C-alpha positions in Angstrom: -53.3 -15.7 29.6 -52.1 -17.0 26.3 -48.7 -16.0 25.0 -48.5 -14.2 21.7 -46.6 -15.6 18.7 -43.8 -13.2 17.8 -41.5 -13.6 14.7 -38.2 -11.7 14.4 -36.5 -10.9 11.1 -33.7 -11.3 10.5 -33.0 -14.3 12.7 -29.9 -14.3 14.9 -28.3 -16.9 17.3 -25.6 -17.0 19.9 -23.2 -18.7 17.5 -24.5 -16.7 14.5 -24.7 -13.0 15.5 -25.6 -10.3 13.0 -22.3 -8.6 12.0 -22.7 -4.8 11.8 -20.0 -2.2 11.1 -19.9 0.9 13.3 -21.8 3.8 11.7 -24.2 1.5 9.7 -27.8 0.6 10.5 -30.0 -2.5 10.7 -33.8 -2.7 10.7 -35.4 -5.5 12.8 -39.1 -6.3 12.2 -41.3 -8.0 14.9 -44.6 -9.6 13.8 -47.0 -10.2 16.7 -49.9 -12.7 16.3 -52.3 -14.7 18.5 -53.2 -12.1 21.1 -56.2 -13.0 23.3 -59.6 -12.7 21.7 -60.7 -9.9 24.0 -57.5 -7.9 23.1 -55.2 -6.1 25.5 -52.7 -3.2 25.4 -49.0 -4.1 25.4 -45.7 -2.3 25.2 -42.2 -3.1 23.7 -39.2 -2.6 25.9 -35.4 -3.2 25.3 -32.4 -3.7 27.5 -28.8 -5.0 27.8 -27.7 -2.7 24.9 -26.7 1.0 25.3 -29.8 3.1 24.6 -28.0 5.3 22.0 -27.4 2.2 19.8 -31.1 1.3 19.1 -34.5 2.9 18.6 -37.9 1.3 19.2 -40.1 2.0 16.2 -43.4 1.8 18.1 -43.4 2.2 21.9 -47.0 1.2 22.5 -49.6 -0.5 20.4 -53.1 -1.9 20.9 -53.7 -5.5 19.9 -56.4 -6.1 17.3 -57.6 -9.8 17.8 -57.1 -12.0 14.8 -54.7 -9.7 12.8 -50.9 -9.4 13.2 -49.1 -6.2 14.1 -45.6 -5.2 13.1 -43.1 -3.4 15.3 -39.8 -2.1 13.9 -36.5 -1.7 15.8 -33.6 0.3 14.3 -30.1 -0.7 15.4 -27.6 2.1 14.9 -24.3 1.6 16.7 -22.4 4.8 17.3 -18.8 5.4 16.2 -17.6 5.0 19.9 -19.5 1.8 20.6 -17.5 -1.2 21.9 -16.2 -3.6 19.3 -17.3 -7.2 19.8 -20.4 -9.2 20.6 -23.6 -7.6 22.0 -27.2 -8.6 22.6 -30.5 -6.7 22.8 -33.2 -8.1 25.1 -36.7 -7.4 23.8 -39.9 -7.8 25.9 -43.6 -7.4 25.4 -45.1 -6.1 28.6 -48.9 -5.9 29.2 -50.6 -3.0 30.8 -50.7 -4.9 34.1 -47.0 -5.2 34.1 -46.8 -8.9 33.1 -44.2 -10.1 30.5 -46.1 -11.6 27.6 -43.0 -12.5 25.5 -39.2 -11.9 25.5 -36.3 -12.9 23.3 -32.7 -11.9 22.5 -31.2 -10.3 19.3 -27.5 -11.2 19.0 -25.2 -8.7 17.4 -21.5 -8.2 16.6 -20.1 -4.7 16.1 -17.1 -4.5 13.8 -14.5 -1.9 13.0 -14.2 -0.1 9.7 -11.9 -0.9 6.8 -8.6 -2.3 8.1 -7.0 -4.1 5.1 -4.8 -2.5 2.4 -4.3 -4.3 -1.0 -2.1 -3.4 -4.0 -1.9 -5.4 -7.2 0.9 -4.7 -9.7 1.4 -4.4 -12.7 -1.7 -2.8 -14.2 -1.4 -4.6 -17.5 0.7 -7.5 -19.1 1.0 -8.7 -22.6 1.4 -12.5 -23.4 1.5 -14.8 -26.4 1.4 -18.4 -25.2 2.6 -18.0 -21.7 1.1 -16.7 -18.5 0.9 -13.2 -16.9 2.7 -12.8 -13.6 1.5 -10.3 -11.0 2.4 -9.4 -7.4 -0.2 -8.7 -4.7 0.8 -6.8 -1.5 -1.7 -7.1 1.4 -1.2 -5.1 4.6 -3.1 -5.7 7.9 -3.6 -2.2 9.5 -5.9 -3.5 12.3 -5.1 -4.4 15.9 -6.0 -8.1 15.4 -4.5 -11.1 13.6 -6.2 -11.8 10.3 -6.2 -15.0 8.2 -7.1 -14.1 4.6 -7.8 -16.2 1.6 -7.0 -14.9 -1.9 -9.9 -15.3 -4.4 -9.1 -14.0 -8.0 -11.9 -13.9 -10.5 -12.5 -12.7 -14.0 -14.6 -9.7 -15.1 -17.1 -11.1 -16.0 -16.7 -14.2 -13.9 -16.5 -16.7 -16.8 -14.2 -14.8 -19.2 -11.8 -17.7 -20.0 -9.1 -16.9 -17.4 -7.5 -19.4 -15.0 -5.7 -18.3 -11.8 -3.0 -19.7 -9.6 -2.0 -17.9 -6.4 1.0 -18.8 -4.2 0.3 -18.8 -1.3 -3.5 -18.9 -1.4 -3.8 -18.1 2.3 -2.0 -15.5 4.4 -1.7 -15.2 8.2 -1.0 -11.5 8.9 -0.4 -10.0 12.3 -1.0 -6.3 13.1 0.8 -3.9 10.8 2.2 -6.9 8.8 2.4 -7.1 5.0 2.3 -10.3 3.0 3.2 -10.9 -0.7 1.3 -13.2 -3.1 2.5 -14.3 -6.5 -0.4 -14.5 -8.9 -0.3 -16.3 -12.3 -3.0 -15.7 -14.9 -3.5 -17.6 -18.1 -6.3 -17.7 -20.7 -7.6 -21.2 -21.6 -10.1 -20.9 -24.4 -8.2 -20.9 -27.6 -11.1 -19.6 -29.6 -11.0 -16.3 -27.7 -7.5 -15.5 -29.0 -7.8 -13.0 -31.8 -6.4 -13.6 -35.3 -5.8 -10.0 -36.2 -5.5 -6.7 -34.5 -3.8 -5.6 -31.3 -5.0 -8.5 -29.1 -7.9 -9.3 -26.8 -7.9 -7.6 -23.3 -9.1 -9.5 -20.3 -10.0 -7.9 -16.9 -9.9 -9.5 -13.5 -9.9 -8.6 -9.9 -8.7 -10.2 -6.6 -11.1 -10.4 -3.7 -10.2 -11.5 -0.1 -12.1 -13.6 2.3 -11.5 -13.8 6.1 -11.5 -17.4 7.3 -13.0 -16.3 10.6 -16.0 -14.7 8.9 -15.0 -11.1 9.7 -16.3 -8.8 7.0 -13.7 -7.1 4.8 -13.9 -3.7 3.1 -15.0 -3.3 -0.5 -11.5 -4.1 -1.9 -11.2 -3.9 -5.7 -7.7 -4.9 -6.7 -8.1 -4.9 -10.5 -5.6 -5.5 -13.4 -5.6 -6.5 -17.0 -4.1 -9.0 -19.4 -3.7 -8.7 -23.2 -3.6 -11.9 -25.3 -1.7 -11.1 -28.4 -3.1 -12.4 -31.8 -2.0 -15.6 -33.6 1.0 -15.5 -35.9 0.3 -15.1 -39.6 1.0 -18.8 -40.2 -2.3 -19.5 -38.5 -4.2 -17.8 -41.3 -5.3 -21.1 -42.9 -7.1 -22.0 -39.6 -9.0 -18.7 -39.7 -10.0 -19.3 -43.4 -11.3 -22.8 -42.5 -13.3 -21.5 -39.6 -14.8 -18.8 -41.9 -15.8 -21.4 -44.5 -17.4 -23.6 -41.8 -19.4 -20.7 -40.4 -20.5 -19.7 -43.9 -21.7 -23.3 -44.7 -23.5 -23.6 -41.3 -25.3 -20.3 -41.7 -26.4 -21.1 -45.3 -27.9 -24.4 -44.1 -29.8 -22.7 -41.4 -31.1 -20.0 -43.7 -32.2 -22.7 -46.2 -34.0 -24.6 -43.5 -35.7 -21.4 -42.3 -36.9 -20.3 -45.7 -38.1 -23.7 -47.1 -39.4 -25.4 -43.9 -43.0 -26.4 -44.0 -45.5 -24.4 -41.8 -46.8 -26.2 -38.8 -50.2 -26.1 -37.2 -51.3 -24.0 -34.2 -49.3 -24.5 -31.0 -50.0 -23.4 -27.4 -46.9 -21.7 -26.3 -47.9 -20.7 -22.8 -50.8 -21.3 -20.4 -51.3 -19.4 -17.1 -54.1 -19.6 -14.5 -55.4 -17.1 -11.9 -53.6 -18.8 -9.0 -52.2 -22.2 -8.0 -53.1 -24.1 -4.9 -51.7 -21.5 -2.5 -52.8 -18.7 -2.3 -56.4 -19.1 -3.3 -57.9 -16.7 -5.9 -60.3 -14.0 -4.8 -61.9 -13.3 -8.2 -65.6 -14.0 -9.0 -64.4 -16.5 -11.6 -61.3 -18.5 -12.5 -59.5 -16.9 -15.4 -57.0 -18.4 -17.9 -54.5 -16.8 -20.2 -52.7 -18.4 -23.1 -50.6 -17.8 -26.2 -51.1 -19.6 -29.6 -48.5 -19.6 -32.3 -49.4 -20.1 -36.0 -52.9 -18.9 -35.3 -53.6 -18.5 -39.1 -54.6 -22.2 -39.1 -56.5 -22.0 -35.8 -60.2 -23.0 -36.1 -61.3 -23.2 -32.4 -60.2 -23.3 -28.8 -61.9 -25.6 -26.3 -61.6 -25.3 -22.5 -62.2 -28.5 -20.5 -62.9 -28.3 -16.7 -62.2 -31.2 -14.3 -63.7 -31.2 -10.8 -64.0 -34.2 -8.4 -62.9 -36.7 -11.1 -65.5 -35.5 -13.7 -64.5 -33.6 -16.9 -66.8 -31.2 -18.8 -66.5 -28.6 -21.6 -66.4 -25.2 -19.9 -66.3 -23.0 -23.0 -65.7 -23.1 -26.7 -64.4 -20.2 -28.9 -64.4 -20.4 -32.7 -61.6 -18.5 -34.7 -62.6 -19.4 -38.3 -63.5 -15.8 -39.0 -60.8 -14.3 -36.8 -61.2 -13.3 -33.1 -64.8 -13.9 -32.0 -66.9 -10.9 -31.0 -67.0 -11.9 -27.3 -63.2 -11.9 -27.0 -62.5 -8.7 -28.9 -61.2 -5.7 -26.8 -63.6 -2.8 -26.7 -62.2 -0.1 -24.4 -58.5 0.5 -24.4 -58.3 0.0 -20.6 -59.8 -3.4 -20.7 -57.6 -5.7 -18.6 -59.1 -9.2 -19.0 -61.4 -11.4 -21.2 -60.0 -10.5 -24.6 -57.6 -11.8 -27.3 -55.3 -9.8 -29.7 -52.5 -10.4 -32.1 -49.1 -9.7 -30.5 -47.2 -10.3 -33.8 -49.7 -10.3 -36.7 -47.0 -11.2 -39.3 -46.1 -14.4 -37.5 -49.6 -15.2 -36.2 -48.9 -15.0 -32.5 -52.3 -14.7 -30.7 -52.4 -13.8 -27.0 -55.6 -14.2 -24.9 -55.7 -12.6 -21.4 -57.9 -13.3 -18.4 -60.5 -15.5 -20.2 -63.3 -16.4 -17.8 -64.2 -20.1 -17.5 -67.7 -19.8 -15.9 -66.6 -21.3 -12.6 -68.5 -19.9 -9.6 -68.5 -22.6 -7.0 -65.7 -23.0 -4.5 -63.5 -26.2 -4.9 -60.4 -27.6 -6.5 -60.3 -27.5 -10.3 -58.0 -28.4 -13.2 -58.3 -27.0 -16.8 -57.1 -28.2 -20.2 -57.0 -25.9 -23.2 -57.2 -27.6 -26.7 -56.3 -25.9 -30.0 -57.8 -27.3 -33.2 -56.5 -26.8 -36.7 -58.7 -25.9 -39.7 -57.4 -29.1 -41.4 -58.7 -31.4 -38.7 -61.6 -30.2 -36.5 -62.0 -33.6 -34.7 -58.6 -34.0 -33.1 -56.8 -31.2 -31.2 -53.5 -30.1 -32.7 -52.1 -28.9 -29.3 -53.1 -29.2 -25.6 -51.9 -27.6 -22.4 -53.1 -28.5 -18.8 -53.0 -26.3 -15.7 -52.0 -27.4 -12.2 -54.6 -27.9 -9.5 -56.4 -24.7 -8.6 -58.1 -24.1 -5.3 -60.9 -21.6 -5.8 -62.6 -19.5 -3.1 -64.5 -16.4 -4.3 -63.6 -13.1 -2.6 -60.6 -14.3 -0.6 -58.6 -11.6 1.3 -55.7 -9.9 -0.5 -52.2 -11.1 0.0 -48.8 -9.5 -0.9 -47.0 -12.3 -2.7 -44.0 -10.4 -4.0 -42.3 -7.1 -3.2 -38.8 -6.4 -4.5 -36.5 -4.1 -6.5 -36.0 -5.5 -10.0 -32.8 -3.6 -10.8 -31.0 -4.7 -7.7 -28.7 -7.6 -6.9 -28.4 -9.1 -3.4 -24.9 -9.6 -2.0 -24.8 -12.3 0.7 -22.4 -11.5 3.5 -22.2 -11.9 7.2 -23.3 -8.3 7.6 -26.7 -9.1 6.1 -28.3 -8.8 2.7 -27.7 -5.5 1.0 -29.2 -4.7 -2.4 -27.2 -2.4 -4.6 -29.3 -0.6 -7.2 -28.3 1.4 -10.2 -28.2 5.2 -9.9 -31.7 6.4 -8.7 -34.5 6.5 -8.5 -34.9 3.0 -7.1 -37.9 1.3 -8.8 -40.1 -1.4 -7.1 -42.1 -4.4 -8.3 -44.9 -6.0 -6.4 -47.7 -8.5 -6.8 -50.9 -8.6 -4.7 -53.2 -11.6 -5.0 -57.0 -11.3 -4.6 -57.0 -7.5 -5.4 -60.8 -7.1 -5.8 -61.3 -5.8 -2.3 -58.3 -3.4 -2.3 -59.0 0.3 -1.5 -55.5 1.8 -1.2 -51.8 1.0 -1.7 -49.1 3.0 0.1 -45.4 3.0 -0.6 -43.2 4.4 2.2 -39.5 5.4 1.5 -37.3 5.6 4.6 -33.8 7.1 4.4 -31.7 4.8 6.6 -29.2 7.6 7.2 -32.0 9.6 8.8 -34.6 7.1 10.0 -37.2 9.8 10.8 -37.2 11.2 7.2 -39.8 9.3 5.2 -42.0 10.0 2.1 -45.4 8.4 1.6 -46.8 7.7 -1.9 -50.6 6.8 -1.8 -52.6 5.2 -4.6 -56.4 5.0 -4.4 -58.1 1.9 -5.9 -61.7 1.1 -6.4 -64.0 -1.0 -8.6 -61.1 -2.7 -10.2 -59.7 0.6 -11.7 -56.2 1.9 -11.3 -55.3 5.6 -10.7 -53.6 7.4 -13.6 -50.3 7.5 -11.8 -50.2 3.6 -11.6 -52.0 2.8 -14.9 -48.7 2.7 -16.9 -47.0 0.5 -14.4 -49.7 -1.9 -13.2 -52.3 -4.3 -14.6 -54.7 -7.0 -13.3 -53.7 -10.5 -14.5 -55.9 -11.1 -12.4 -53.4 -10.4 -9.6 -52.4 -6.8 -9.2 -48.9 -6.8 -10.8 -46.9 -3.6 -10.8 -43.5 -3.2 -12.4 -40.8 -0.5 -12.2 -42.8 1.9 -10.1 -40.5 4.9 -9.2 -39.9 5.8 -5.6 -38.7 8.8 -3.8 -35.2 7.3 -3.4 -33.2 9.4 -5.9 -30.2 10.7 -4.1 -27.2 8.5 -3.1 -27.7 6.8 0.2 -29.3 3.8 2.0 -33.1 3.2 2.0 -35.8 0.9 3.3 -39.2 0.5 1.6 -42.5 -0.6 3.1 -45.7 -1.4 1.1 -49.1 -1.2 2.9 -52.3 -2.5 1.3 -55.7 -1.5 2.7 -58.9 -3.5 2.0 -62.4 -4.0 3.3 -64.1 -7.2 4.3 -67.6 -7.3 5.7 -67.5 -3.4 5.8 -64.5 -3.5 8.2 -61.1 -1.9 7.2 -57.9 -4.1 7.4 -54.3 -3.6 6.3 -51.3 -5.7 5.5 -47.7 -4.6 4.9 -44.2 -5.8 3.9 -40.8 -4.2 4.3 -37.6 -4.7 2.3 -34.1 -3.2 2.6 -31.6 -1.8 3.0 -30.8 -0.8 -0.6 -28.0 1.5 -1.7 -28.0 4.1 -4.5 -24.4 4.4 -5.6 -23.1 7.8 -6.6 -21.0 8.3 -9.6 -17.3 8.3 -9.0 -16.0 11.6 -7.7 -13.7 13.2 -10.2 -12.2 16.6 -11.3 -13.8 17.1 -14.7 -11.7 20.1 -15.6 -9.1 22.4 -13.9 -7.8 25.3 -16.1 -5.2 28.0 -15.4 -5.5 31.0 -17.7 -7.8 29.0 -20.1 -5.3 26.1 -20.5 -5.3 22.6 -18.9 -3.6 23.0 -15.5 0.0 21.5 -15.7 1.8 20.0 -12.8 4.2 23.0 -12.8 3.5 26.6 -13.8 6.1 29.3 -14.2 5.1 32.9 -13.6 6.1 35.5 -16.1 8.1 38.6 -15.0 5.7 40.9 -13.2 2.8 38.4 -13.1 1.1 38.4 -9.8 -2.2 36.6 -10.5 -3.7 33.8 -12.6 -7.3 32.9 -13.7 -8.6 29.6 -12.4 -11.5 27.6 -13.8 -12.7 24.3 -12.3 -15.5 21.7 -12.4 -16.1 18.7 -10.1 -18.5 15.9 -11.0 -19.9 12.8 -9.2 -19.6 11.9 -5.6 -22.1 12.1 -2.7 -22.7 15.9 -2.1 -19.0 16.8 -2.5 -17.3 19.7 -0.7 -14.7 21.5 -2.9 -11.9 23.8 -1.8 -8.9 25.6 -3.2 -5.9 25.4 -0.8 -4.2 27.2 0.9 -6.8 29.9 0.1 -9.6 30.9 -0.3 -10.9 27.5 1.0 -14.4 26.3 0.3 -15.7 27.1 -3.2 -18.7 25.9 -5.4 -18.3 22.6 -7.4 -17.9 24.6 -10.6 -16.8 28.2 -11.3 -13.9 30.5 -12.0 -11.9 33.1 -10.1 -9.0 35.5 -10.2 -6.3 34.0 -7.9 -3.8 36.5 -6.4 -0.2 35.3 -6.1 3.0 36.4 -4.3 5.8 36.2 -6.9 8.4 36.1 -4.0 6.7 33.1 -2.4 4.7 31.4 -5.1 4.1 28.0 -3.4 1.4 25.7 -4.9 -2.4 25.7 -5.6 -4.4 22.6 -4.8 -8.0 21.8 -6.0 -9.4 19.3 -3.5 -12.9 17.6 -3.5 -14.2 15.4 -0.7 -17.7 13.8 -0.6 -19.8 12.6 2.4 -18.4 9.0 2.0 -14.9 10.2 2.7 -13.7 9.8 -0.9 -11.2 12.5 -2.0 -9.7 13.6 -5.2 -7.2 16.5 -5.7 -5.0 18.1 -8.3 -2.0 20.3 -7.4 -0.2 22.9 -9.5 3.3 23.9 -8.3 3.8 27.7 -8.9 7.3 29.1 -9.4 8.9 32.3 -10.5 11.5 32.8 -13.2 15.2 32.4 -12.0 17.3 35.4 -12.8 20.4 34.6 -14.8 23.7 36.5 -14.9 24.6 38.5 -18.1 26.6 36.3 -20.4 29.3 38.9 -21.3 29.9 40.4 -17.9 33.6 41.7 -17.8 35.9 40.1 -15.3 37.8 42.3 -12.8 41.6 42.5 -13.2 43.6 39.9 -11.3 45.3 42.6 -9.2 41.9 43.9 -8.1 40.6 40.4 -7.3 40.2 39.9 -3.5 41.4 36.5 -2.2 38.8 34.2 -0.7 39.1 33.8 3.1 40.1 30.3 4.2 36.7 29.5 5.8 34.6 30.7 2.9 31.8 28.5 1.7 30.6 28.2 -1.9 27.5 30.3 -2.6 24.2 28.3 -2.8 22.2 28.9 -6.0 18.5 29.8 -5.7 16.2 26.8 -5.5 14.2 25.9 -8.6 10.4 26.3 -8.3 10.0 22.5 -8.1 11.1 22.7 -4.5 7.7 24.2 -3.7 5.8 21.2 -5.1 4.7 19.3 -1.9 0.9 19.5 -1.4 -0.1 22.5 0.6 -2.9 20.6 2.3 -0.5 18.5 4.3 0.6 20.2 7.6 4.1 19.5 8.7 3.9 16.7 11.3 4.6 17.6 14.9 7.3 14.9 15.0 9.3 16.8 12.4 9.0 20.1 14.3 10.1 18.5 17.6 12.9 16.3 16.1 14.6 18.1 13.3 16.2 16.1 10.5 19.9 15.2 10.8 22.2 17.8 9.2 23.7 17.3 5.8 27.1 15.6 5.5 29.8 18.3 5.6 30.9 19.4 2.1 34.6 19.7 1.5 35.9 23.3 1.1 37.6 24.4 -2.0 41.4 24.2 -1.8 43.1 27.6 -1.3 46.6 28.5 -2.6 48.6 29.4 0.6 52.3 29.8 1.2 53.8 27.6 3.9 55.1 29.3 7.1 58.8 29.5 7.7 60.4 28.4 10.9 60.6 31.2 13.5 64.2 30.4 14.2 65.3 31.3 10.7 65.7 34.9 9.7 63.3 36.3 7.2 64.9 37.2 3.9 63.6 40.3 2.3 62.5 39.7 -1.3 61.0 42.0 -3.9 57.2 41.5 -4.3 56.4 39.0 -7.0 53.1 38.8 -8.9 50.8 36.1 -7.5 49.4 33.4 -9.9 45.7 33.7 -10.6 43.4 31.6 -8.4 41.0 29.2 -10.2 37.4 30.1 -9.1 34.5 27.8 -10.1 31.8 29.6 -12.0 28.9 27.4 -10.6 29.5 25.8 -7.1 27.9 22.4 -6.3 24.2 23.0 -5.5 22.8 21.9 -2.2 19.7 20.3 -3.8 20.7 18.2 -6.8 18.1 17.8 -9.7 18.2 14.0 -9.2 17.2 14.3 -5.5 14.5 16.8 -6.3 13.1 14.5 -9.1 13.1 11.5 -6.7 11.2 13.5 -4.0 8.7 14.8 -6.6 7.9 11.2 -7.8 7.3 10.1 -4.2 5.1 13.1 -3.6 3.0 12.3 -6.7 2.8 8.6 -5.6 1.6 9.7 -2.2 -1.2 11.8 -3.7 -2.3 8.9 -5.9 -2.2 6.4 -2.9 -4.3 8.9 -0.9 -6.9 9.2 -3.7 -7.2 5.4 -3.8 -7.6 5.2 0.0 -4.4 3.2 0.3 -2.8 5.6 2.8 -4.7 7.5 5.6 -4.2 11.3 5.6 -1.9 12.3 8.6 -1.5 8.7 9.6 1.7 7.0 10.6 2.7 6.0 7.1 1.7 9.4 5.7 3.9 11.3 8.2 6.9 9.0 7.9 6.7 9.3 4.1 6.7 13.2 4.5 9.9 12.8 6.5 11.4 10.6 3.7 10.5 13.3 1.1 12.4 16.0 3.0 15.4 13.7 3.4 15.4 13.0 -0.4 15.3 16.7 -1.1 18.4 17.2 1.1 20.4 14.7 -0.9 19.9 11.4 0.8 19.5 8.3 -1.3 16.3 6.4 -1.4 17.6 3.6 0.9 19.0 6.1 3.4 15.9 8.2 3.4 13.7 5.2 4.0 15.8 3.9 6.8 16.1 7.3 8.6 12.4 8.1 8.3 11.2 4.6 9.3 9.4 3.8 6.1 9.7 0.3 4.5 11.8 0.5 1.4 9.2 -1.5 -0.7 6.6 1.2 0.2 8.8 3.9 -1.1 9.5 1.9 -4.3 5.7 1.5 -4.9 5.1 5.2 -4.4 7.9 6.1 -6.9 6.2 3.6 -9.4 2.8 5.3 -8.9 4.4 8.8 -9.3 6.0 7.7 -12.7 2.6 6.6 -14.0 0.9 10.0 -13.3 3.6 12.0 -15.2 
């Protein structure tokens, strides 16, 4: 029993496993060849990997002697799969139970994003110096990470040079490292002479020295190179004069240059040595410039060391009759002027009269009308192996608008917003009967859409006519697929043909490819027809507001108004009922399927009642003295105290361990009379009028405006950090920061609040900076 030949793609090894993050998918293709001539049934089996982490595409297939089969295996590790290295053992088992073939697929399951990066400032202005930036990198994983800093310009070669100190960081779990980054522009000609300056963009990427994939981190910033001083104006004038002189010389040369003779700009043949052409004849295509002076074109054919004239075409009276296009859908054996004003002549698929199999080489000669004996230009093809009616072959299959990012997790092509368009080339298409394109959604491997195109007698269906042509290969460009919504897709092309009245198929698969959704954003949020402010004050007697909103972008976003009514459409309006006694806050929150979230919060507050300015004071004799243990009255809180986002539940830690009490405030001094010793007799005196007691009109508030403002800045910065996915909702840093916000509102300083809540002071400073930018 002969063993079959099986090829696995992609290739893995023990020391080079395929890295795959939990929740993503990998498509493995097995190509089976060299089954016994009599054919036999076989089955694919897998082991050594949990069954819920992979799916066998075809459980049983029947071997067809002489033609390969493809079996697809989809790897889809679950969210609870074990982190680390794994292997999948694959076996081909015959119907009698014998093992025909077996091999291993080596995998490595990785955790999700576990690195946080923050680059400050967002923009710097320089003249002749350098821009200085600070990069904070936090390792939130359970493992030690060794990271290398890799800054680069946007675009890559935009004239900036970078210097990072240090270049490499060794971070333990929950450890933060700081990198000083210096950026300097080098190309002096990029510095502007006038205006507000030239802006450069750059970003800082990270690379793990152990090859562990990193999340898609985009720490971006900018640098503005201010213009030259006015004293450099003479240099600018000299450059302008030089440019003017150069352009004048080029224009003079272009206008007065002498016309040249015909020239062959390009020459293409049906096929090269591999693969062989399947046409009835070898065809050539060429382009001739300055065809106004073209008299004839001669095709020389060389075979087994002998050269002969294959064909001659005369162009004295224009394009000869045999090379003129008659029907509009004619795909070969014609010439036409691409640019009549410049004399560019293009000839497509010109037959050479070659019918016998063998290896040939052709030379195309162009003769000028001034000299019909010597060719003005010549072009020679490579060696062509010709075999009539060869079987079709898929030579190319790719997405033209995609770019491939090489990483340890495998090739992933990222396409522009859908639909994804495909290109393909099929050699020897004369025997094709049908082409099928299958689009598979990787997020739901069972959901697929099939596009079928019937071909026959060298004619294309109307749905493909505007995308494909015979050159003489079947070349199709920018054919739209069913992949239109954001997500990850695989594509498979299947070509059917007939040979000796027997049907055959061949196929090829590419992927995965991503359609990126537009950035999730709140396009508008209005309150009573006006742009929603950060704080809204209710008028007396007002108990409702009119809300209007619109959310755009994202991958199927879910929109909600919190604390009520909850889920709402992505766009609409409503009448929102309020409680003037407890106004609280309104939050518009949008979350898409990828976990991205944006939100906007409006703090709602009622008007604070003020005392009448001319209220009469009671007489001193009627004024009641304050008791000794009386405390100053606490003024009502301003509405900004209700600003914290309503979507954040109070952490259980705060409910179980209440915050420490405020420092005791000193009581106001009271005017009291000292007691006399008991031993002395009390002398009776007439009652004397008591002096008036000074009473403060406004006692010291419990919540100072400065403390409330500090807490409000931290709250805003926390919201911005959550939107940028720098802080996890209800995580350790999130809950500790909520504790710090409450401490700030109660009068603690920033340093004391950070220390009591267990938040690093630098994180609190960064959040305050973010909150100031959003004001």
